[in-house]
Structure formats: structure tokens, C-alpha cells
N, C-alpha and C positions, 0 to 999 in steps of 0.2 A: 514391730512395735515402734511407734514414733519416738524420736529423740526429744528430750525436753528443750524448750526454747531458752536460750541464754538471755539473761537480763543485760548483758554487756554487748557493746558494739564490737569489741575485740577483747580477747583474754589470753593470758599466759598462765603458767603454773601458780604464780603468786598473786597476780593482780588482774583486774579487769578494768576497762574504761567504759564510762557511760556519760551521757549528756547530763547537764545540770537540770534539776527540776526545782520548782518553787518549794516543794515539800522538803528539800534538803537543807533549808535555811537554818533550822535549829542545830543540827549537827555541825554544819559548816561554820556557823558563827561561834559556836562553843570551841571548836578546834582553832579558829583564828585567834580567839582571845587567849587560849592556852599557848599559842605560838608567837605572841608579840615579840618576845626577846629574840627568838630565832629569826624572825622576819626583818626586824629593824637593823639597819636603815634601808633595806633593799626594796621591800614591798609592804603594802598595807591592804590586805584583803578585808572585805567587809566583816565587821564584828557585831553588827546590830541587825535586827529584823528588817528595819526600813532600808538600810544600806544594802543588805543581801537581796531584798526584793528588787531594787533598782538594778543591781549588778547582774543578777541572774536573768532578769527581764531582758537586758541588753543582749546577753549571750544566747538566750532562747529566741528572741524575735529578730535580731539584726542579721541579715544574710551575709554581712561582711565579718561576722564573728562566729566562732564555734567553741563552746566550752566543754571540757571533759573533766570528770571526776575520776581520780585514780583510787580504786577501791581495793583494799587488802582482803584477800580471800580468807586468810587465817584470822581475820577480825570480823567474820560474819558479813563481809562486804562493806565494812566501815570505811569512811573517807580518809585516805592517807595523804592526799594532796590534790592539786588541780593543775591542769594545763589548758591554756586558752590559745586559740589561733585567732589573731586579730588582723585587721586590715587585709582581709582576703580580697585579692584582685583576680578576676578571671580574664578571659581573652588571651592575648599573647603572653601575659605575665604569669598567670596560674601560680600565685605565690601568697604567702601569709607570714605574719610575724608571731612568734611564740612567746608566751609569758608563762611562768610556772612557779609553783611553790609547794614544798612539802609541809606537812604539819608536824609539830614537835614530836608527837608520840611515834611517828613513822620515820623520822629523819635518820639517816645513816644506815638504813637497812637494805638499800638498793631497790626499794619499791618504786621510786620516781624514775630510776633508770629503766626499769621494766615498763613502767607506764609511758614514758617518753618514747620508747621503742614502739609500743602499740599505737600511740598517737601518730607518729611519723608514718608507720605502715598504713594507718587509716587515711591519713592525708594524701599519701601517694597512691593509695588504692581507690576506695569508694569516693573520696572527695576529688580525685583527679587533679591534685595540685602537682606542681613540678619543683617548687623551691620553698623551703622554710628558712626563716632567719630568726636568730635569737640575739637580742641586744642586752649586754651584760656590763654592769659597772666593773672596772678592772680589779677592784679589791674583793669582789664577790667570788672567792676562789671555789666555793662549793658549786655554784652555778656554772662556772667555767669548766670545772671538772666534769659535771654532768653533760654539758654540751660536747666536750671532747670525747668522753667515753661513748657517747651515742653516735659518733661519726661526723659531727659538725666540724667544719674547718674555719679557722680564723681568716676573715677577709679584710678587716680594716678597723679603723679607730674613728669615732665620731665625737669630737669635742662638744660639750654642752648640749647633748642630744635630747635628754628628757628632763623635765622638771619633777624632781623627786625629793621629798623630805625638805622642802623649802629652798632648793637650789637647783640650778641647771647642772646636770651630771654628765660626765664623759662616759662613753660606752664603747666596748669592743663589739664588733659585728661578727657573729658566727653564722654559718649557713650550711645547708645540705641540699642536694638536688636528688631527684629520683634516680638519676644515673649513678650518683655516688653510692647510693644505698644498694643498688642492684649489684 
């Protein structure tokens, strides 16, 4: 008897990861609106249909980006958060920069830790990347804790690295390589 095909690229006991689709816009934007307080001042995911269409379109169509939805199995596959690999560079570098966010209803439950582990495994497996980097504002303790818990190491500090919420913000650089994970 054949096994059912999973809707996920990778899955664990509590979460699965899958790519963004245009059809996810309604749920994603509702979760983003519910999570504004949690996300401010760190990130600003799209919270309107037009903004989501542009955002998801870039993740779906641009080969230098890969977007993953973290879906909670105990919530019928509902979206718990998102993890994107941006600035994917192939060749000798084989690297990408991660960005992520949990939605308020799923925060603090360890679902993003599970999801990030799956994304890292997928990046180092089927995507054949060698290195992933996370850039985090120093006061974003939850994001730093997630990076640390998932095996990323602190590599440095970048003053005025990204323009976020109206100002150039300092960031810590955290990274992991395929060898570190093995």
C-alpha cells in the first residue's frame, strides 16, 4: 500500500515546513495583524493583500530567495510563523541569510525552534547550501535565543547594518555551517 504524500518539504512531530503560496495570503496577513505588538520594532511582515502578494511573489519567483511557512500540526496545519532564506549565493559561497518571525498565537511554544531546525536541515540537504547567517538586533533577545538554541554561533557585530523602523540599526551576526550541524 503506498504511503500518503506529505504536503510538507520536511516535518517533525509538531511542525512541518512548506513554501509560501499566493493562497496563504488571507491567513498570513490576519496573523501578521494580530502579531504587530510582538513584532514591533523588529520586523514588519505584510499585513494587507497587496503587500502579501508582492512579498510572496518575490519569495516564489526570485531564485535568490526561499520562503518557508512553519505550520503547526496541532492547529490543522495553520501558519505558526515564517522563515526566509534571502541573498542566496551559489558557487564557492553556497550561503544565505535567514530572517524569521513567529506569530503571536504560536510564540513561546517552541514551534519556531522546530521549524528553524527543519529549514536548516532542508538548506543543508536538498538546497545544498553550506552556510546560513542570521542578523539580529542586539536587544531582540528572543531571536538571539532562537539562533543560539539552534546551534548558530556569534560571529560579529555590524554597526548600522539595516534600515528598520526609520533608522539604521546595529546587528549581531550569527551563523552556522553544514559541518557545525553534522
